[in-house]
C-alpha positions as CSV (number, residue, x, y, z in Angstrom):
1,M,17.5,5.3,6.5
2,N,20.8,6.6,6.7
3,E,23.2,6.9,3.8
4,Q,24.9,3.4,4.2
5,G,21.6,1.6,4.3
6,R,20.4,3.2,1.3
7,M,23.5,2.2,-0.2
8,T,23.2,-1.6,1.3
9,T,19.0,-1.8,-0.5
10,L,20.2,0.0,-4.1
11,R,22.8,-2.7,-4.1
12,V,20.2,-5.2,-3.4
13,Y,18.4,-4.4,-6.8
14,G,21.2,-3.8,-8.6
15,L,20.8,-0.1,-9.0
16,T,23.6,2.8,-8.2
17,K,23.4,6.0,-6.5
18,V,23.6,7.9,-10.0
19,D,20.2,5.4,-10.7
20,W,18.4,6.3,-7.5
21,D,19.1,10.2,-8.2
22,E,17.7,9.8,-12.2
23,M,14.9,7.7,-10.5
24,M,13.9,10.7,-8.3
25,V,14.2,13.4,-10.9
26,R,12.2,11.5,-13.2
27,Q,9.4,10.8,-10.5
28,G,9.8,14.9,-8.9
29,Y,10.8,13.4,-5.7
30,R,6.8,11.6,-4.9
31,C,6.0,8.1,-4.8
32,A,4.7,6.8,-8.1
33,I,1.0,6.3,-6.9
34,C,0.0,8.5,-4.1
35,K,2.1,11.4,-5.4
36,R,3.0,12.3,-1.7
37,K,6.8,13.1,-0.7
38,P,7.1,10.1,1.3
39,E,10.0,10.5,4.5
40,R,10.7,6.6,4.3
41,W,11.0,5.3,0.5
42,D,11.6,1.6,-0.7
43,V,12.4,0.0,-3.9
44,D,9.5,-1.7,-6.2
45,H,10.3,-4.8,-8.0
46,N,8.8,-7.8,-9.5
47,H,8.8,-10.4,-7.9
48,D,8.5,-13.1,-10.4
49,H,11.5,-11.7,-12.0
50,G,13.4,-9.0,-10.0
51,G,13.1,-6.2,-12.0
52,V,12.8,-2.8,-10.6
53,R,9.8,-1.2,-11.2
54,E,9.7,2.8,-9.6
55,A,10.2,4.2,-6.0
56,L,7.1,4.2,-3.9
57,C,6.3,5.7,-0.8
58,H,6.3,2.2,2.4
59,G,2.5,2.9,2.6
60,C,1.9,2.1,-1.0
61,N,4.6,-0.6,-1.3
62,S,3.2,-2.4,1.3
63,G,0.0,-2.1,0.1
64,L,0.8,-3.7,-2.8
65,G,2.9,-6.8,-1.0
66,W,-1.0,-7.5,0.6
67,F,-2.2,-7.7,-2.3
68,A,0.5,-9.7,-3.7
69,D,1.1,-7.5,-6.9
70,R,-2.3,-9.2,-8.5
71,A,-3.9,-6.3,-10.1
72,D,-6.6,-8.0,-10.5
73,W,-7.0,-7.7,-7.3
74,L,-6.0,-4.2,-6.7
75,R,-8.8,-3.6,-9.3
76,A,-10.9,-5.2,-7.5
77,A,-10.6,-3.3,-3.8
78,A,-10.7,-0.2,-5.9
79,A,-13.9,-1.0,-7.6
80,Y,-15.1,-2.0,-3.6
81,I,-13.9,1.4,-2.3
82,E,-15.6,3.8,-4.8
83,R,-18.8,1.4,-4.9
84,H,-18.7,2.4,-0.9
85,D,-17.4,5.1,-1.1
86,Q,-20.4,7.1,-0.4
87,T,-22.3,5.0,1.7
88,K,-22.6,5.3,5.8
89,F,-23.5,1.5,6.3
90,S,-23.7,-1.2,3.7
91,F,-25.2,-3.5,6.1
92,P,-29.2,-4.3,6.1
93,Q,-31.0,-1.2,7.8
94,S,-32.7,-4.0,10.5
95,V,-29.4,-4.7,11.5
96,A,-28.4,-0.8,11.3
97,A,-31.0,0.3,13.7
98,S,-30.3,-1.7,16.4
99,P,-27.6,-0.7,18.8
100,P,-24.3,-3.2,19.5
101,T,-24.8,-5.5,22.3
102,R,-22.1,-6.0,24.7
103,I,-20.5,-9.5,25.1
104,R,-19.0,-10.6,28.7
105,S,-16.8,-13.5,28.3
106,G,-18.8,-16.7,29.2
107,N,-22.0,-14.9,28.2
108,P,-23.5,-15.9,24.3
109,P,-24.6,-12.5,22.8
110,T,-28.5,-12.0,23.2
């Protein structure tokens, strides 16, 4: 994002360049969630009252959006990932053992 675009974005959230710079220093120029140094930053905010939370990389901010900022959904998603972290296949072994069926248009799978 160019400087003009960044300033417009900051104004939307009621931030000044000084506010942004201070946030960046506080965060060590890293995303508040994944701790990476992104090329594209987003200003994360509470959708209920508009208050700015912190700066996030675009990926983390989008992820929060897909989960509708629901902490319970995010915790469930984290538990799901952890539960399946070591599993190669989580479906019944009989399904895993059978080769995939090629489906051609007009022909039902066998």
